[in-house]
Each structure stands twice: as structure tokens, then as C-alpha cells.
MISE-893246 format. One record per atom (N, C-alpha, C): residue in one letter; x negated, y, z. Coordinates in steps of 0.05 Angstrom, whole numbers, padded with zeros to 5 digits, always signed. Each point is the difference from the previous one (the first is absolute). Last residue first. Layout:
% MISE-893246
AXYZ
...
This chain:
% MISE-893246
K-00096-00141+00223
K-00009+00025-00006
K+00001-00001-00027
R+00059-00056+00068
R-00020-00014-00018
R-00005+00041-00012
K+00047-00032+00090
K+00014+00006-00032
K-00031+00001-00008
M+00045-00051+00098
M-00014+00022-00021
M+00000-00004-00029
K+00067-00021+00098
K-00011-00010-00023
K-00011+00023-00016
I+00020-00044+00108
I-00014+00014-00024
I-00002-00009-00023
E+00054-00024+00102
E-00012-00010-00034
E-00006+00023-00014
L-00001-00031+00113
L+00001+00015-00023
L-00003-00006-00030
P+00038-00039+00104
P-00015+00007-00022
P+00000+00011-00029
T+00043+00021+00101
T+00005-00007-00023
T-00021-00008-00018
V+00001+00000+00110
V-00011+00015-00016
V+00011-00012-00032
N+00026-00008+00104
N+00023+00005-00032
N-00019+00013-00015
S-00037+00039+00082
S+00020-00028-00002
S+00014-00004-00021
Q-00064+00079+00018
Q+00005-00025+00025
Q-00001-00022-00005
N-00019+00067-00091
N+00020+00001+00025
N-00009-00024+00019
M-00049+00066-00078
M+00005-00020+00011
M+00011-00002+00025
Q-00002+00061-00082
Q+00012-00003+00027
Q+00001-00023+00011
Y-00044+00060-00098
Y+00012-00027+00012
Y-00003+00003+00033
T-00019+00054-00109
T+00007-00001+00035
T+00008-00023+00004
Q-00042+00001-00091
Q+00022+00005+00015
Q-00004+00008+00021
K-00049-00026-00099
K+00001+00022+00026
K+00016-00006+00006
H-00048-00051-00079
H+00018-00005+00012
H+00000+00013+00028
T-00049+00003-00108
T-00002-00010+00029
T+00022+00014+00015
K-00006-00045-00092
K-00004+00028+00011
K+00005-00007+00029
Y-00059-00076-00065
Y+00026+00020+00013
Y+00006+00019-00002
R-00082-00038-00025
R+00015+00001-00019
R+00037+00004+00003
E-00074-00037+00080
E+00002+00010-00026
E+00016-00002-00019
K+00030+00017+00093
K-00019-00021-00016
K-00004+00010-00029
F+00046+00030+00115
F-00007+00003-00032
F-00014-00014-00012
I+00067+00041+00088
I-00011-00029-00024
I-00010+00006-00013
K+00037+00049+00104
K-00022+00013-00028
K-00008-00032-00018
L+00059+00050+00086
L-00011-00029-00007
L-00007+00008-00027
I+00004+00055+00089
I+00003+00004-00022
I-00011-00025-00020
Y+00059+00010+00110
Y-00034+00006-00018
Y+00011+00002-00030
E+00041+00008+00103
E+00016-00002-00022
E-00037+00013-00018
G+00024-00072+00093
G+00000+00023-00009
G+00000+00011-00031
A-00022-00092+00066
A+00034+00025+00002
A-00013+00024-00007
K-00069-00086-00017
K+00012+00016+00023
K+00023+00025-00020
V-00038-00103-00026
V+00000+00027-00010
V+00013+00020+00018
A-00040-00103-00008
A+00013+00017+00025
A-00010+00026-00002
K-00020-00054-00090
K+00008-00008+00020
K-00007+00015+00014
M+00029-00021-00097
M-00015+00027+00011
M+00010-00004+00031
V+00014-00055-00103
V+00015+00003+00031
V-00038+00016+00011
F+00046-00025-00106
F-00026+00008+00018
F+00020-00004+00039
K+00015-00030-00119
K+00015-00001+00029
K-00023+00012+00007
G-00011-00022-00094
G+00012+00028+00001
G+00008+00011+00035
E-00031-00093-00042
E+00033+00014-00004
E+00003+00031+00006
D-00092-00039+00006
D+00014-00004-00034
D+00032+00006-00008
D-00037+00050+00101
D-00015-00030-00014
D+00003-00001-00028
T-00012+00100+00048
T+00020-00020+00003
T-00016-00027-00015
A-00053+00070+00060
A+00009-00012-00012
A+00022-00013-00012
T-00030+00072+00080
T+00007-00033-00008
T-00005+00002-00018
K-00006+00070+00088
K-00010+00003-00032
K-00002-00032-00012
Y+00010+00094+00087
Y+00009-00023-00005
Y-00004-00015-00034
I-00036+00080+00024
I+00006-00008+00030
I+00007-00030-00010
D-00009+00066-00076
D-00016-00026+00012
D+00000-00014+00029
R+00047+00093-00018
R-00020-00003-00002
R-00024-00031+00005
N+00093-00011+00006
N-00008+00037+00008
N-00034-00006+00007
Y+00035-00086-00046
Y+00016+00015+00015
Y-00010+00026+00017
S-00010-00073-00097
S-00015+00005+00025
S+00013+00020+00014
I-00001-00078-00088
I+00015+00020+00013
I-00011+00011+00028
E-00009-00066-00106
E-00017+00020+00033
E+00023+00019+00004
S+00017-00080-00073
S-00004+00034+00003
S-00017+00004+00026
S+00040-00072-00081
S-00012-00006+00021
S-00006+00035+00005
A+00095-00043-00053
A-00026+00017+00003
A-00018+00005+00018
G+00094-00064-00051
G-00019+00015+00025
G-00023+00010-00006
G+00080-00006-00068
G-00018-00016+00016
G-00015+00006+00022
A+00060+00067-00067
A-00012-00011-00003
A-00009-00028+00033
R+00034+00096-00020
R+00014-00013-00025
R-00007-00020-00002
V-00031+00048+00071
V+00020+00007-00001
V+00021-00017-00023
E-00082-00035+00062
E+00000+00017-00023
E+00033+00010-00001
T-00039-00035+00103
T+00016-00007-00034
T-00010+00023-00014
V-00010-00018+00112
V-00020+00020-00023
V+00007-00023-00034
T+00033-00019+00112
T+00000-00012-00031
T-00012+00023-00022
G+00006-00029+00118
G+00016+00018-00026
G-00018-00015-00014
T-00004+00024+00126
T-00007-00019-00031
T+00027+00004-00022
L-00048+00027+00103
L+00011+00001-00014
L-00011-00016-00034
D+00002-00007+00120
D-00015-00004-00039
D+00023+00014-00013
L-00018+00026+00106
L+00022-00015-00021
L-00018-00001-00023
D-00019+00034+00097
D+00012-00003-00009
D-00003-00012-00025
N+00005+00021+00106
N+00000-00024-00013
N+00013+00009-00031
T+00007+00055+00071
T-00034-00001-00006
T+00006-00027-00013
S+00074+00067+00005
S-00005-00018+00010
S-00030+00000-00018
V+00081+00078+00028
V-00021-00007-00008
V-00020-00023+00001
F+00111+00037+00007
F-00023-00015+00017
F-00034+00003-00026
V+00122+00029+00027
V-00024+00020-00011
V-00035-00019+00008
R+00110-00044-00005
R-00023+00015+00022
R-00020+00012-00025
G+00103-00006-00034
G-00025-00023+00012
G-00017+00022+00017
A+00094+00012-00045
A-00026+00006-00015
A-00028-00022+00004
M+00075-00030+00057
M+00007+00024-00021
M-00020+00003-00019
G+00001-00060+00072
G+00024-00003-00020
G+00006+00016-00022
V-00064+00029+00080
V+00010-00033-00004
V+00028+00000-00021
V-00045+00096-00005
V+00008-00017+00029
V+00000-00023-00009
H-00025+00090-00039
H-00019-00016-00001
H+00011-00024+00016
C+00085+00068-00024
C-00031+00001-00013
C-00024-00025+00003
R+00099+00022+00028
R-00007-00009-00035
R-00020-00005-00008
E+00018+00039+00093
E+00015-00018-00013
E-00003+00006-00035
A-00090+00030+00048
A+00030+00004+00015
A+00019-00025-00019
N-00103+00014+00013
N+00008-00010+00014
N+00034-00002+00005
C-00048+00071-00036
C-00021-00029-00017
C+00019-00028+00011
G+00014+00104-00001
G-00004-00012+00024
G+00002-00031-00026
G+00002+00091-00033
G-00026-00004+00016
G+00012-00027+00014
D+00038+00030-00096
D+00006-00006+00035
D-00030-00003+00005
S+00019-00015-00094
S+00019+00022+00007
S+00006+00015+00031
A-00095-00043-00065
A+00031-00009+00025
A+00009+00015+00003
P-00045-00030-00101
P+00001+00015+00036
P+00020-00011+00012
I-00040-00065-00054
I+00015+00010-00008
I-00002+00027+00032
P-00053-00088-00013
P+00013+00005-00029
P+00017+00026-00008
M-00078-00021+00084
M+00028+00004-00007
M+00017+00003-00013
K-00093-00040+00013
K-00002+00020-00009
K+00039-00004+00002
V-00097-00045+00037
V+00025-00008-00004
V+00009+00028+00005
E-00100-00043-00003
E+00019+00031+00000
E+00027-00014-00014
R-00108-00037+00043
R+00028-00012-00011
R+00017+00032+00004
G-00088-00011+00035
G-00007+00012-00019
G+00024-00013-00015
E+00006+00005+00093
E-00027-00016-00007
E-00002-00005-00035
Y+00088+00051+00028
Y-00016-00018+00017
Y-00024-00015-00013
L+00087+00080-00019
L-00031-00009-00008
L-00006-00020+00022
A+00104+00050-00039
A-00012-00017+00015
A-00032-00011-00003
S+00077+00077-00043
S-00022-00022-00009
S-00013+00004+00037
I+00083+00064-00049
I-00006-00018+00021
I-00014-00026-00005
T+00055+00105-00028
T-00014-00023+00001
T-00017-00007+00006
F+00098+00052+00017
F-00033-00006+00010
F-00010-00012-00021
P+00091+00076-00002
P-00015-00029-00002
P-00027-00006+00006
S+00032+00062+00077
S-00008-00028-00036
S+00013+00018-00020
K-00062+00049+00076
K+00022-00006-00013
K+00004-00022-00019
L-00061+00024+00102
L+00013+00002-00019
L+00011-00012-00027
N-00040+00043+00098
N+00018+00010-00010
N-00007-00013-00034
K-00045-00052+00077
K-00004+00028-00010
K+00025+00000-00010
E-00019-00078+00048
E+00015+00019+00015
E-00004+00032-00012
S-00010-00113-00031
S-00013+00029-00001
S+00024+00021+00015
Y-00028-00118+00004
Y+00020+00017-00003
Y-00012+00035-00007
F-00012-00121+00015
F-00013+00025-00012
F+00024+00020+00008
I-00020-00107+00030
I+00007+00022-00011
I-00006+00020+00002
G-00032-00089+00020
G+00007+00005-00031
G+00006+00026-00003
L-00024-00032+00091
L+00020-00017-00007
L+00007+00004-00030
R-00075+00048+00030
R-00001-00032+00005
R+00018-00020-00009
D+00004+00095-00053
D-00018-00008+00037
D+00002-00035+00002
S-00009+00068-00098
S+00022-00015+00021
S-00015-00004+00022
K-00009+00082-00064
K-00025-00027+00008
K+00023-00016+00021
L-00004+00096-00083
L+00018-00014+00025
L-00019-00032+00009
I-00019+00097-00063
I+00006-00026-00003
I+00000-00007+00030
P+00035+00078-00073
P+00000-00009+00028
P-00009-00029-00004
T+00022+00083-00055
T-00005-00028-00009
T-00014-00007+00027
N+00068+00085-00051
N-00008-00018+00017
N-00019-00021+00000
G+00068+00046-00059
G-00027-00018-00013
G-00029+00006+00030
T+00109+00005-00007
T-00022+00036+00000
T-00021-00002-00011
A+00058-00072+00015
A+00010+00008-00029
A-00016+00030+00001
D-00067-00078+00054
D+00037+00002-00003
D+00007+00019-00025
K-00068-00086+00024
K+00005+00026-00019
K+00026+00014+00004
V-00071-00080+00058
V+00018+00013-00008
V+00002+00020-00017
K-00051-00090+00039
K-00008+00015-00018
K+00028+00020-00008
I-00043-00071+00086
I+00021+00012-00020
I+00007+00020-00012
K-00060-00086+00038
K-00007+00030+00004
K+00026+00010-00023
A-00034-00088+00079
A+00014+00011-00031
A+00006+00032-00011
G-00018-00045+00097
G-00022+00010-00013
G+00012+00011-00032
T+00049-00085+00049
T-00018+00017+00013
T-00022+00015-00027
R+00091-00053-00004
R-00020-00001-00014
R-00014+00027+00013
G+00080-00075+00042
G-00009+00033-00006
G-00025-00007-00012
A+00065-00092-00001
A-00023+00019+00020
A-00004+00035-00014
T+00075-00067-00030
T-00010+00002+00020
T-00031+00003+00019
G+00070+00011-00095
G-00013+00015+00024
G+00001-00013+00022
N-00002-00027-00093
N+00030-00013+00023
N-00005+00018+00024
V-00071+00008-00070
V+00026+00011-00013
V+00023-00007+00019
D-00096+00022+00036
D+00010-00027-00018
D+00028+00014+00000
R-00065+00044+00049
R-00010-00020-00018
R+00022-00009-00012
Y+00035+00104+00030
Y-00010-00031+00002
Y-00023-00008-00018
I+00045+00103+00040
I-00007-00023-00024
I-00017-00030+00015
T+00084+00091+00014
T-00023-00023+00006
T-00008-00014-00017
G+00037+00110+00017
G+00007-00024-00011
G-00023-00023+00012
E+00035+00108-00017
E-00014-00014+00021
E+00009-00032-00015
L+00016+00119-00010
L-00019-00022-00009
L-00001-00020+00018
S+00021+00086+00033
S+00005+00003-00039
S+00008-00023-00007
F+00003+00017+00105
F-00013-00010-00014
F+00010+00007-00035
H+00000+00043+00108
H+00013-00004-00023
H-00020-00011-00021
H+00000+00021+00102
H-00015-00012-00013
H+00016-00014-00032
E+00069+00029+00060
E-00031+00002+00006
E-00020-00021-00007
K+00089+00046-00051
K-00005-00012+00034
K-00027-00005-00004
G+00042+00031-00068
G+00021+00025+00023
G-00014-00020+00031
Q+00004-00060-00091
Q-00001+00030+00000
Q+00010+00013+00020
S-00032-00100+00015
S+00014+00009-00025
S+00000+00033+00007
H-00034-00085+00049
H-00020+00021-00011
H+00023+00013-00025
C+00049-00049+00058
C-00025+00002+00004
C-00007+00014-00010
R+00094-00012+00006
R-00017-00004+00027
R-00022-00002+00006
S+00045-00004-00095
S+00010+00019+00013
S-00014+00012+00032
A-00052-00060-00081
A+00020-00006+00017
A+00012+00024+00014
L-00082-00017-00032
L+00002+00022-00016
L+00038+00009+00011
C-00066-00083+00013
C+00000+00020+00022
C+00006+00025-00016
N+00020-00108-00016
N+00001+00029-00015
N-00003+00019+00016
K-00050-00099+00003
K+00031+00017+00005
K-00003+00024-00014
G-00072-00069-00006
G+00025-00011+00003
G+00030+00015-00010
E-00071+00008+00086
E-00012-00006-00034
E+00026-00015-00020
N-00012+00036+00106
N+00018+00009-00016
N-00007+00000-00032
P-00014-00046+00105
P-00019+00003-00016
P+00025+00013-00024
E+00009+00025+00103
E+00007-00019-00018
E-00019+00011-00034
I-00022+00006+00111
I-00001+00022-00028
I+00014-00030-00013
T+00007+00022+00105
T+00006-00021-00017
T-00004+00019-00029
M-00014+00005+00120
M+00002+00016-00025
M-00003-00009-00027
R+00015-00013+00116
R-00008-00010-00028
R+00019+00011-00021
E-00019+00032+00104
E+00016+00004-00018
E-00018-00014-00022
R-00013-00024+00110
R-00012+00021-00022
R+00032-00007-00028
T-00005+00006+00116
T+00003-00024-00021
T-00011+00028-00024
M+00002-00016+00114
M-00013+00011-00026
M+00003-00012-00026
């Protein structure tokens, strides 16, 4: 008596909307799918990430990545899609709407192209300098997202904010006799450019 052997091939990083997989007219049709990783190189899937989606008709499903980092929706969603990924207080947003539901499709989030989608737990420092618009350095206080992150500039107006999580924040800089500076800021997971803030006198 012999037994048949069955193997399941991991499909993380592959385009599940390809013609022979979960495309239009196939069983278990997916309207949106992708893979999320722990790092930019895509060495391991990020399990348990929440994927927030908003489609063209206003549907807002929240998907969850499995043990391989794969997420998908079998609901009939319409492109374009606004997408963000969340994990342990970190949020990574896609800067432009996705025109297609295959996140791992050619020319999208593949190695050597737009890059892997990832949420890292290695939080990065944010640095920058606060100066007066017309002259010298100005010492100011800066805070993030309802004072979750705080620091003060030194005598040269420089600051370092340690281990800032990826996400969108409200940046607020204030000092006596200066107009308060306020802006939204997206903290990245890599290649964080130092901020250069200029303040105006009242």
C-alpha cells in the first residue's frame, strides 16, 4: 500500500492575481492581495499586521496578514485603493493610490522594482535643526502626536528624537515671541532625512 504525498508551495511574494491563480472567473477570486515583510529585503513575512484598505466605492475592509505575511480579500473591491499597514503602533502608508489589487504584480512591490512592503520594529531617530527665518539659531521645543515624543533643541537649534515609530504625526514647534510652526509629518522606516525648520517672529 502506498500513500500519496501532497505538498503546499509557499506563495509569499508572488502575484496571486495571475491568470492561473485567484484571478477573475477563478475559484476563490481575490480582488486584492499582497505580502508584507519584516524588513526591506523581504527575508521574512510579518505575521499579524493589519492592512487598512479603502476602495473607490468607500468600502473599508481591514485585512490581516497570515503566518507567511500574506493578506487578501475575496470581497468585490474596486480600484483604486488607498492602503496602509499597521503593526504594534507603527503605520506605513502607500503614498499614492494603488491602481490594481495585485501588490506583488510586475512593476509593483517586487524585488528590484518598487521594493517590498514592510513594517519594521527597529525604530529610527529623527534629527533636525530649528532656525529663525531671517537670522541665527533659535532654541525651540518640539513635540509629536499629542506630546508622545518630546525634545528640546540645543544652543545651535539642533535636536534628536530617539526611536520614533513609523507613522504620521503632527509636528509642533513653539517658542516665546515666535509664531508656532505646525505641520503633518510621515516618519519613514529607512532613509530618514533630517528636518530643517524655519520659524518666524511674531
